[in-house]
C-alpha positions as CSV (number, residue, x, y, z in Angstrom):
1,X,-17.4,-87.9,147.9
2,X,-15.3,-89.1,144.9
3,X,-11.8,-90.3,145.6
4,X,-9.1,-87.9,144.7
5,X,-6.7,-89.0,142.0
6,X,-3.9,-86.5,142.2
7,X,-1.0,-88.8,142.8
8,X,0.6,-91.1,140.2
9,X,0.4,-94.9,140.6
10,X,3.9,-95.9,141.6
11,X,7.1,-93.8,141.9
12,X,8.1,-91.9,138.8
13,X,10.7,-89.4,140.0
14,X,13.0,-89.9,137.0
15,X,10.2,-89.6,134.4
16,X,9.8,-85.7,134.6
17,X,13.6,-85.4,134.5
18,X,13.8,-87.6,131.4
19,X,11.1,-85.7,129.7
20,X,12.7,-82.3,130.5
21,X,16.0,-83.5,129.2
22,X,14.4,-84.7,126.0
23,X,12.7,-81.3,125.6
24,X,16.0,-79.5,126.2
25,X,17.6,-81.7,123.5
26,X,14.8,-81.0,121.1
27,X,15.0,-77.3,121.5
28,X,18.7,-77.3,121.3
29,X,18.6,-79.2,118.0
30,X,16.1,-76.6,116.6
31,X,18.2,-73.7,117.8
32,X,21.4,-75.2,116.4
33,X,20.0,-76.0,113.0
34,X,21.4,-74.1,110.0
35,X,18.5,-71.7,110.2
36,X,18.1,-71.8,114.0
37,X,18.6,-68.9,116.4
38,X,22.0,-70.0,117.7
39,X,23.3,-70.2,114.1
40,X,21.8,-67.1,112.6
41,X,20.9,-64.9,115.6
42,X,17.6,-64.2,113.9
43,X,14.2,-64.4,115.5
44,X,11.8,-66.9,113.9
45,X,9.0,-64.6,112.6
46,X,7.8,-61.0,112.4
47,X,5.9,-61.3,115.7
48,X,9.1,-62.1,117.6
49,X,10.8,-58.9,116.2
50,X,7.7,-56.9,117.0
51,X,7.6,-58.2,120.5
52,X,11.3,-57.4,121.0
53,X,10.5,-53.8,119.8
54,X,7.6,-53.6,122.2
55,X,9.7,-54.8,125.2
56,X,12.6,-52.4,124.2
57,X,10.2,-49.5,124.1
58,X,8.9,-50.4,127.6
59,X,12.5,-50.6,128.9
60,X,13.3,-47.2,127.3
61,X,10.3,-45.5,129.0
62,X,7.2,-46.1,127.0
63,X,4.0,-45.8,129.1
64,X,2.8,-49.1,130.6
65,X,-0.7,-48.6,129.2
66,X,0.2,-47.2,125.8
67,X,-0.5,-49.8,123.1
68,X,1.1,-47.7,120.3
69,X,4.4,-49.0,118.9
70,X,5.9,-46.0,117.1
71,X,8.4,-48.0,115.1
72,X,5.7,-49.6,112.9
73,X,2.8,-48.2,110.8
74,X,4.7,-45.0,110.8
75,X,4.2,-42.1,111.3
76,X,1.1,-42.7,113.5
77,X,2.3,-45.9,115.0
78,X,0.8,-49.4,115.3
79,X,-1.9,-50.0,118.0
80,X,-1.2,-53.6,119.2
81,X,-3.7,-55.9,120.8
82,X,-1.0,-57.5,122.8
83,X,-0.8,-57.2,126.6
84,X,2.0,-57.0,129.2
85,X,2.3,-60.4,130.9
86,X,4.7,-61.8,128.2
87,X,6.5,-58.5,128.0
88,X,7.4,-58.8,131.7
89,X,8.5,-62.4,131.4
90,X,10.9,-61.2,128.7
91,X,12.0,-58.0,130.4
92,X,12.7,-59.5,133.8
93,X,15.6,-61.8,132.9
94,X,16.8,-59.3,130.4
95,X,17.0,-56.7,133.1
96,X,19.1,-59.0,135.2
97,X,21.4,-59.6,132.3
98,X,21.7,-55.8,131.8
99,X,22.8,-55.5,135.5
100,X,25.7,-57.8,134.5
101,X,26.7,-55.6,131.7
102,X,24.9,-57.1,128.7
103,X,23.7,-54.6,126.1
104,X,20.0,-54.0,126.5
105,X,19.1,-54.9,122.9
106,X,21.1,-58.2,123.1
107,X,19.6,-59.0,126.5
108,X,16.0,-58.5,125.3
109,X,16.6,-60.4,122.1
110,X,18.1,-63.4,123.9
111,X,15.5,-63.4,126.6
112,X,12.7,-63.3,124.0
113,X,14.4,-66.1,122.0
114,X,14.2,-68.5,125.0
115,X,11.0,-67.5,126.8
116,X,8.8,-69.8,124.7
117,X,11.0,-72.9,125.2
118,X,11.0,-72.3,129.0
119,X,7.2,-71.9,129.0
120,X,7.0,-75.1,126.9
121,X,8.8,-76.9,129.7
122,X,6.5,-75.5,132.3
123,X,3.5,-76.5,130.2
124,X,4.9,-80.0,129.9
125,X,5.0,-80.6,133.6
126,X,1.6,-78.9,134.1
127,X,0.1,-81.2,131.5
128,X,0.7,-84.3,133.7
129,X,-0.9,-82.5,136.6
130,X,-3.9,-81.4,134.5
131,X,-4.5,-84.9,133.2
132,X,-4.6,-86.7,136.5
133,X,-8.4,-86.3,137.2
134,X,-8.9,-88.5,134.2
135,X,-5.6,-90.5,134.1
136,X,-3.9,-91.1,137.4
137,X,-0.5,-92.8,137.0
138,X,1.5,-93.2,133.9
139,X,-1.4,-92.1,131.6
140,X,-0.9,-88.5,132.9
141,X,2.7,-88.5,131.7
142,X,1.7,-89.7,128.2
143,X,0.0,-86.2,128.0
144,X,3.5,-84.7,128.3
145,X,4.8,-86.8,125.4
146,X,1.9,-85.9,123.2
147,X,2.4,-82.1,123.9
148,X,6.1,-82.3,123.4
149,X,5.7,-84.0,120.0
150,X,2.8,-81.8,118.9
151,X,3.8,-79.7,115.8
152,X,1.1,-77.2,116.6
153,X,2.6,-76.6,120.1
154,X,6.3,-76.8,118.9
155,X,5.7,-74.4,116.1
156,X,4.8,-71.6,118.7
157,X,7.4,-72.7,121.3
158,X,10.6,-73.1,119.4
159,X,13.7,-70.9,120.2
160,X,13.4,-67.5,118.5
161,X,9.7,-67.2,118.9
162,X,8.9,-64.6,121.4
163,X,5.2,-65.5,121.2
164,X,2.4,-65.3,123.7
165,X,0.8,-68.6,122.6
166,X,2.9,-70.8,124.8
167,X,1.9,-68.7,127.8
168,X,-1.6,-69.2,126.6
169,X,-0.9,-73.0,126.6
170,X,0.2,-72.8,130.3
171,X,-2.9,-70.9,131.3
172,X,-5.1,-73.4,129.4
173,X,-3.6,-76.4,131.2
174,X,-4.1,-74.7,134.6
175,X,-7.7,-73.9,133.7
176,X,-8.5,-77.4,132.5
177,X,-6.7,-79.1,135.4
178,X,-8.2,-77.1,138.2
179,X,-11.6,-77.0,136.4
180,X,-11.8,-80.8,136.1
181,X,-10.8,-81.2,139.8
182,X,-13.5,-78.7,140.8
183,X,-16.1,-80.6,138.7
184,X,-15.2,-84.1,140.0
185,X,-15.1,-83.0,143.7
186,X,-17.6,-80.4,144.6
187,X,-15.9,-79.8,148.0
188,X,-12.7,-78.5,146.4
189,X,-13.7,-74.8,146.2
190,X,-10.1,-73.7,146.0
191,X,-9.7,-75.5,142.7
192,X,-12.7,-73.7,141.3
193,X,-11.2,-70.4,142.2
194,X,-7.9,-71.4,140.7
195,X,-9.6,-72.5,137.4
196,X,-11.4,-69.1,137.2
197,X,-8.2,-67.1,138.0
198,X,-6.2,-69.1,135.5
199,X,-8.8,-68.7,132.8
200,X,-8.9,-65.0,133.5
201,X,-5.2,-64.8,133.1
202,X,-5.4,-66.7,129.8
203,X,-7.9,-64.1,128.5
204,X,-5.6,-61.4,129.8
205,X,-2.9,-62.9,127.6
206,X,-5.3,-63.3,124.7
207,X,-9.1,-63.6,124.3
208,X,-8.3,-66.7,122.4
209,X,-8.4,-68.4,125.8
210,X,-12.2,-68.3,125.6
211,X,-11.8,-71.6,123.7
212,X,-10.8,-73.1,127.0
213,X,-12.9,-71.0,129.4
214,X,-16.2,-71.3,127.6
215,X,-16.2,-75.1,127.5
216,X,-15.3,-75.2,131.2
217,X,-18.3,-73.0,132.1
218,X,-20.5,-74.9,129.7
219,X,-19.3,-78.2,131.1
220,X,-20.2,-77.1,134.7
221,X,-23.6,-75.9,133.5
222,X,-24.3,-79.3,131.8
223,X,-23.1,-81.2,134.8
224,X,-25.5,-79.1,136.9
225,X,-28.3,-80.2,134.6
226,X,-27.3,-83.9,134.7
227,X,-26.2,-84.6,138.2
228,X,-28.7,-85.7,140.8
229,X,-27.7,-83.0,143.3
230,X,-26.6,-80.0,141.2
231,X,-26.5,-77.3,144.0
232,X,-22.8,-77.8,144.8
233,X,-21.9,-78.0,141.1
234,X,-23.6,-74.6,140.5
235,X,-21.7,-73.1,143.4
236,X,-18.5,-74.5,141.9
237,X,-19.4,-72.8,138.6
238,X,-20.1,-69.6,140.5
239,X,-16.6,-69.7,142.1
240,X,-15.0,-70.3,138.7
241,X,-16.9,-67.3,137.2
242,X,-16.2,-65.0,140.1
243,X,-12.5,-66.0,140.0
244,X,-12.6,-65.2,136.3
245,X,-14.2,-61.9,136.9
246,X,-11.7,-60.9,139.6
247,X,-8.7,-61.6,137.3
248,X,-10.3,-59.9,134.3
249,X,-11.0,-56.8,136.5
250,X,-7.4,-56.8,137.5
251,X,-6.3,-57.2,133.9
252,X,-8.5,-54.3,132.6
253,X,-7.3,-52.0,135.4
254,X,-3.7,-52.9,134.7
255,X,-3.8,-52.7,130.9
256,X,-6.1,-49.7,130.4
257,X,-6.3,-46.1,131.7
258,X,-9.5,-45.4,133.7
259,X,-11.1,-43.6,130.8
260,X,-10.9,-46.8,128.8
261,X,-12.3,-49.2,131.4
262,X,-15.6,-49.3,129.6
263,X,-14.1,-49.7,126.1
264,X,-15.0,-53.0,124.4
265,X,-12.3,-54.6,122.1
266,X,-12.9,-58.1,121.0
267,X,-9.1,-58.8,120.4
268,X,-7.9,-57.5,123.8
269,X,-9.1,-58.1,127.3
270,X,-11.9,-55.6,127.9
271,X,-15.3,-55.0,129.5
272,X,-17.1,-57.4,127.3
273,X,-15.0,-60.3,128.7
274,X,-15.7,-59.1,132.2
275,X,-19.5,-59.0,131.4
276,X,-19.3,-62.7,130.2
277,X,-17.8,-63.7,133.6
278,X,-20.4,-61.6,135.4
279,X,-23.3,-63.2,133.4
280,X,-21.9,-66.7,134.1
281,X,-21.6,-66.0,137.8
282,X,-25.2,-64.7,137.9
283,X,-26.5,-67.8,136.1
284,X,-24.8,-70.2,138.4
285,X,-25.9,-68.3,141.6
286,X,-29.5,-68.3,140.3
287,X,-29.2,-72.0,139.4
288,X,-27.8,-73.1,142.8
289,X,-31.2,-73.2,144.6
290,X,-32.7,-75.2,141.8
291,X,-30.1,-77.9,142.1
292,X,-32.3,-79.9,144.5
293,X,-34.9,-80.4,141.8
294,X,-34.8,-83.6,139.7
295,X,-32.6,-83.1,136.6
296,X,-35.4,-82.9,134.0
297,X,-37.1,-80.2,136.0
298,X,-34.0,-78.0,135.8
299,X,-33.9,-78.0,132.0
300,X,-36.4,-75.1,131.4
301,X,-34.6,-73.0,134.0
302,X,-31.2,-73.7,132.6
303,X,-32.3,-72.8,129.0
304,X,-33.9,-69.6,130.3
305,X,-30.8,-68.5,132.2
306,X,-28.4,-69.3,129.5
307,X,-30.6,-67.9,126.8
308,X,-31.2,-64.6,128.7
309,X,-27.5,-64.2,129.4
310,X,-26.5,-64.9,125.8
311,X,-29.2,-62.6,124.4
312,X,-28.1,-59.7,126.7
313,X,-24.4,-60.1,125.8
314,X,-25.1,-60.3,122.0
315,X,-27.4,-57.4,122.3
316,X,-24.7,-55.3,123.8
317,X,-21.9,-56.6,121.6
318,X,-23.2,-58.0,118.3
319,X,-19.7,-59.0,117.2
320,X,-19.0,-61.0,120.3
321,X,-18.9,-64.4,118.5
322,X,-16.3,-63.2,116.0
323,X,-13.7,-63.2,118.8
324,X,-10.4,-61.6,117.9
325,X,-11.4,-61.2,114.3
326,X,-13.8,-58.5,115.4
327,X,-10.8,-56.2,115.9
328,X,-9.6,-56.6,112.3
329,X,-10.1,-53.5,110.2
330,X,-11.1,-53.4,106.6
331,X,-7.6,-53.2,105.1
332,X,-6.4,-56.2,107.1
333,X,-9.4,-58.3,106.1
334,X,-9.0,-57.5,102.5
335,X,-5.2,-57.6,102.1
336,X,-3.6,-59.4,105.1
337,X,-5.7,-62.2,106.4
338,X,-6.1,-64.1,103.1
339,X,-2.3,-64.3,102.9
340,X,-1.6,-65.4,106.5
341,X,-1.1,-69.1,106.6
342,X,-2.2,-69.6,110.2
343,X,-5.5,-67.9,109.4
344,X,-6.5,-70.3,106.7
345,X,-9.1,-73.1,107.2
346,X,-8.1,-76.7,107.3
347,X,-8.9,-78.6,104.1
348,X,-8.7,-82.3,103.2
349,X,-8.7,-82.4,99.3
350,X,-5.0,-83.0,98.5
351,X,-2.1,-84.8,99.9
352,X,-0.6,-81.6,101.2
353,X,-3.9,-80.6,102.8
354,X,-4.2,-84.0,104.5
355,X,-0.7,-83.6,105.9
356,X,-1.7,-80.1,107.1
357,X,-4.8,-81.5,108.8
358,X,-2.6,-84.1,110.6
359,X,-0.4,-81.2,111.7
360,X,-3.3,-79.3,113.1
361,X,-5.4,-82.0,114.8
362,X,-3.9,-85.4,114.4
363,X,-4.6,-86.7,117.9
364,X,-8.3,-85.6,117.9
365,X,-9.7,-88.9,116.7
366,X,-7.7,-90.8,119.3
367,X,-9.0,-88.4,122.0
368,X,-12.6,-89.0,120.9
369,X,-12.2,-92.7,120.9
370,X,-10.5,-92.6,124.4
371,X,-13.2,-90.5,126.0
372,X,-15.9,-92.9,124.6
373,X,-14.1,-95.9,125.9
374,X,-13.5,-94.2,129.2
375,X,-17.2,-93.4,129.7
376,X,-18.1,-97.0,129.0
377,X,-15.3,-99.0,130.7
378,X,-13.3,-96.8,133.1
379,X,-16.0,-96.4,135.8
380,X,-16.2,-92.7,135.3
381,X,-20.0,-92.7,135.7
382,X,-19.7,-94.1,139.2
383,X,-16.7,-92.0,140.3
384,X,-17.9,-88.6,139.0
385,X,-15.0,-88.4,136.6
386,X,-17.5,-88.2,133.8
387,X,-17.7,-84.5,134.6
388,X,-14.0,-84.0,133.9
389,X,-14.4,-86.0,130.7
390,X,-17.4,-83.7,129.7
391,X,-15.2,-80.6,130.1
392,X,-12.4,-82.1,128.0
393,X,-14.9,-83.2,125.4
394,X,-16.5,-79.7,125.1
395,X,-13.0,-78.1,124.9
396,X,-12.2,-80.7,122.2
397,X,-15.3,-79.7,120.2
398,X,-14.6,-76.0,120.5
399,X,-11.0,-76.4,119.6
400,X,-11.7,-78.6,116.7
401,X,-14.4,-76.2,115.3
402,X,-12.1,-73.2,115.7
403,X,-9.1,-75.1,114.1
404,X,-11.1,-76.1,111.1
405,X,-11.9,-72.4,110.5
406,X,-8.3,-71.2,111.2
407,X,-5.1,-73.2,111.7
408,X,-3.8,-70.9,114.4
409,X,-6.3,-72.3,116.9
410,X,-4.5,-75.7,116.8
411,X,-2.6,-74.7,119.9
412,X,-5.8,-74.2,121.8
413,X,-6.9,-77.6,120.6
414,X,-3.7,-79.3,121.7
415,X,-4.4,-79.5,125.5
416,X,-7.8,-81.2,125.4
417,X,-6.6,-83.4,122.5
418,X,-3.5,-84.5,124.4
419,X,-5.4,-85.0,127.7
420,X,-8.2,-87.0,126.0
421,X,-5.8,-89.2,124.0
422,X,-3.4,-89.9,126.8
423,X,-5.4,-92.8,128.3
424,X,-6.0,-94.7,125.1
425,X,-3.2,-97.2,125.6
426,X,-4.1,-97.6,129.2
427,X,-7.7,-98.5,128.4
428,X,-6.8,-100.8,125.5
429,X,-4.4,-102.6,127.9
430,X,-7.2,-103.2,130.4
431,X,-9.8,-104.2,127.8
432,X,-7.8,-106.6,125.6
433,X,-6.2,-109.9,126.5
434,X,-3.4,-112.1,125.2
435,X,-1.5,-111.4,122.0
436,X,-4.2,-109.1,120.8
437,X,-3.5,-106.6,123.5
438,X,0.2,-106.4,122.6
439,X,-0.5,-106.1,118.8
440,X,-3.3,-103.5,119.0
441,X,-1.6,-101.4,121.7
442,X,1.6,-101.4,119.5
443,X,-0.4,-100.3,116.4
444,X,-2.2,-97.5,118.3
445,X,1.1,-96.4,119.9
446,X,2.7,-96.2,116.5
447,X,-0.2,-94.1,115.2
448,X,-0.4,-91.9,118.2
449,X,3.3,-91.1,118.6
450,X,4.1,-91.3,114.9
451,X,1.8,-88.6,113.8
452,X,4.4,-85.8,114.3
453,X,6.7,-87.6,111.9
454,X,4.0,-88.4,109.3
455,X,2.6,-84.9,108.9
456,X,5.8,-83.3,107.6
457,X,6.4,-86.1,105.2
458,X,3.1,-85.3,103.6
459,X,3.5,-81.5,103.7
460,X,7.1,-81.0,102.6
461,X,7.3,-82.6,99.2
462,X,10.2,-80.3,98.1
463,X,12.9,-78.4,99.9
464,X,11.9,-75.0,101.3
465,X,13.8,-72.3,99.4
466,X,15.9,-69.7,101.2
467,X,14.1,-66.5,102.0
468,X,14.2,-64.1,99.0
469,X,14.5,-60.9,101.1
470,X,17.5,-61.4,103.5
471,X,17.6,-58.6,106.0
472,X,20.8,-58.9,108.1
473,X,23.2,-57.7,105.3
474,X,20.9,-54.9,104.2
475,X,20.4,-53.8,107.8
476,X,24.2,-53.7,108.4
477,X,24.5,-51.4,105.3
478,X,21.7,-49.1,106.4
479,X,23.0,-48.9,110.0
480,X,26.7,-48.3,109.0
481,X,26.0,-45.4,106.7
482,X,22.3,-44.3,107.1
483,X,21.1,-42.7,103.9
484,X,18.6,-40.6,105.8
485,X,18.4,-39.2,109.4
486,X,17.5,-41.7,112.1
487,X,13.8,-41.9,112.7
488,X,13.0,-41.4,109.0
489,X,10.1,-43.4,107.6
490,X,10.8,-46.3,105.3
491,X,8.2,-48.0,103.1
492,X,8.9,-51.5,102.1
493,X,6.8,-53.6,99.7
494,X,7.4,-56.7,101.9
495,X,5.2,-56.9,105.0
496,X,7.2,-59.5,106.9
497,X,10.5,-57.8,106.9
498,X,9.2,-54.5,108.4
499,X,9.5,-55.5,112.1
500,X,13.0,-56.8,111.6
501,X,14.1,-53.7,109.7
502,X,12.6,-51.6,112.5
503,X,14.7,-53.5,115.0
504,X,18.0,-53.6,113.1
505,X,18.0,-50.1,111.5
506,X,17.3,-46.6,112.7
507,X,14.2,-46.2,110.5
508,X,10.6,-46.5,111.3
509,X,8.6,-48.7,109.0
510,X,5.1,-48.4,107.4
511,X,4.6,-52.1,106.6
512,X,3.7,-54.6,109.3
513,X,1.6,-57.8,109.1
514,X,-1.0,-57.0,111.8
515,X,-4.8,-56.9,111.7
516,X,-5.0,-53.5,113.4
517,X,-2.7,-52.0,110.7
518,X,-5.0,-52.2,107.8
519,X,-4.7,-48.4,107.0
520,X,-1.0,-48.9,106.5
521,X,-1.6,-51.9,104.3
522,X,-4.0,-50.0,102.1
523,X,-1.5,-47.2,101.7
524,X,1.3,-49.7,100.8
525,X,-0.9,-51.3,98.2
526,X,-2.0,-47.9,96.9
527,X,1.6,-46.7,96.4
528,X,3.0,-49.8,94.6
529,X,-0.2,-50.6,92.6
530,X,-0.5,-46.9,91.5
531,X,-0.5,-46.2,87.8
532,X,-0.5,-42.4,88.5
533,X,2.7,-41.2,90.1
534,X,1.0,-38.2,91.6
535,X,-1.4,-40.4,93.5
536,X,1.5,-42.5,94.9
537,X,3.3,-39.3,95.9
538,X,0.3,-38.0,97.8
539,X,0.2,-41.2,99.9
540,X,4.0,-41.1,100.5
541,X,3.8,-37.5,101.6
542,X,1.0,-38.2,104.0
543,X,3.0,-41.0,105.5
544,X,6.1,-38.8,105.6
545,X,8.1,-41.5,103.7
546,X,11.7,-40.7,103.0
547,X,13.0,-44.1,101.9
548,X,11.3,-46.7,99.6
549,X,12.6,-50.3,99.6
550,X,11.6,-53.0,97.0
551,X,12.4,-56.7,97.4
552,X,12.4,-58.2,94.0
553,X,10.8,-61.5,95.2
554,X,7.9,-59.9,97.1
555,X,4.5,-61.4,96.0
556,X,1.7,-58.9,95.4
557,X,-0.4,-57.8,98.4
558,X,-3.9,-58.7,97.5
559,X,-4.5,-58.7,93.7
560,X,-1.6,-59.0,91.2
561,X,0.3,-55.8,90.5
562,X,-1.1,-54.1,87.4
563,X,1.2,-54.0,84.3
564,X,1.6,-50.3,84.6
565,X,1.9,-50.3,88.4
566,X,4.6,-48.2,90.0
567,X,6.3,-51.3,91.4
568,X,6.6,-53.0,88.0
569,X,7.9,-49.8,86.4
570,X,10.5,-49.3,89.2
571,X,11.7,-52.9,88.6
572,X,11.8,-52.3,84.9
573,X,14.2,-49.3,85.4
574,X,11.8,-46.3,85.3
575,X,12.5,-43.6,87.9
576,X,9.8,-41.1,88.7
577,X,10.7,-37.4,89.3
578,X,12.1,-36.9,92.8
579,X,13.2,-40.6,93.2
580,X,16.9,-41.3,93.5
581,X,18.2,-44.9,93.5
582,X,20.8,-45.5,96.1
583,X,23.7,-47.9,95.4
584,X,23.6,-51.1,97.4
585,X,26.5,-53.6,98.2
586,X,26.7,-56.6,95.9
587,X,25.5,-59.0,98.6
588,X,22.0,-57.4,98.6
589,X,21.7,-55.6,95.3
590,X,20.4,-58.7,93.6
591,X,17.5,-58.8,96.1
592,X,16.6,-55.1,96.7
593,X,16.2,-51.7,95.2
594,X,16.5,-48.7,97.5
595,X,15.3,-45.2,96.7
596,X,15.4,-41.9,98.6
597,X,12.7,-39.3,97.9
598,X,13.9,-35.8,97.4
């Protein structure tokens, strides 16, 4: 049985404390910056405002299993693909603060602002534990440093971002750490169960977690093919898949009413994810008796089992491989996704694009080099740790492929990239001698730890201008003297300010930047691009719009606004029948036009 490598070489009690203090300082600097949460009181992006609205609705009595957020995509409401785990992590401390007399809205906002930094700290400590099957000792703690300095991780974890991606990071590290232990030591069944349960929780948070779960299952399947005695590995794979199925069944029962347990939604935990777990469990259980055969004799059976499972799943759900994008409606695909930065592919043509590529996956080449060196020189083939390296390598391939297609998946790439690259300096120190060891290790250390500082130098060639549509002053005006009854519907031409306006004002919003809100996006475009006022009024009447807001700096949604579009005519001073322009205070009148429809 392979030796366990769960304890670091030598005492390091001060190291995690030092890392946590460094992380606290980092997040404090971000929060206290001129545009940080402590300075402005503003959340970092529309998702954070929408999450705050969702948690507030739950606190005020919204049904647990109701995905509709009535404040957005009015009047019908926005069906969100988000799930409840992060809501509870935000609401629980906010509820305690409310018991001490804090206003519910303030409590939810502050709890949401700090949930991601706290989860970042949890992920930091988990990363050292996750990396130990490959790097016992100080190498595991290098993983913490790489994750702390990763711009992909930090971008989702900063103060003011009430975002589920950092919770997804925690689940990924648990899944990889337990999965590698289960693969290295076939007698550790509890680690296999933990890996499956953690992976299921990750999918509960977001199906994006399949970028970690699928490589783990594939890695155990390939290990079954390669290892001389594959029966125990197949049983470990079955435990992982069954743990995954149990957690997914719990998630479906928790998130959905009984009538929707059979509903398949690619962007939210549903029956198709449970079917994947069930198919994987069946494959591993059928493969276990064949594990006594010589490896080459298992190949036909392995191909048959995997092929049959894949064929059945794709036959039932043809859009399965599209992942979360399978839930995007036509309006979002046409108007929203091309303008969302995190959904763009990684390119390498210009200086800016190279900097962006470093931001997304700068440590990947180091991880690949380290895994190759480890297989050759670290004794992994003899100790069984090659199985852990195989799982990391497959997660690295899946994360890299996904990140090349859309930048948002850089967070899913970060755990295997950090774990893989963490041992590079350790291996170089063992392989090299004399002055060469010091020089080469110093060069690689500078490249490895310096990437977070190089990427922004390449991508920020000029200062970022202030946001052209400031919301706080406008919201104070609208809340102090509402021009329409509370609950009235407002249509804004700017997608990104809709959630913040819904939080700060008493008005429901039509515009919201979400892939399930495509119908609202099409209506927004139809109104402001209209050359026929009657057509625009029909859409406005159907949406029950009472207030129309224009931000002068809003770029067009989709194609450029036509010369005779309603938006261009409004900005030029034309006022259609039934439109009354409302006076705005001087601090916002240069940015906005506000109309009430009679």
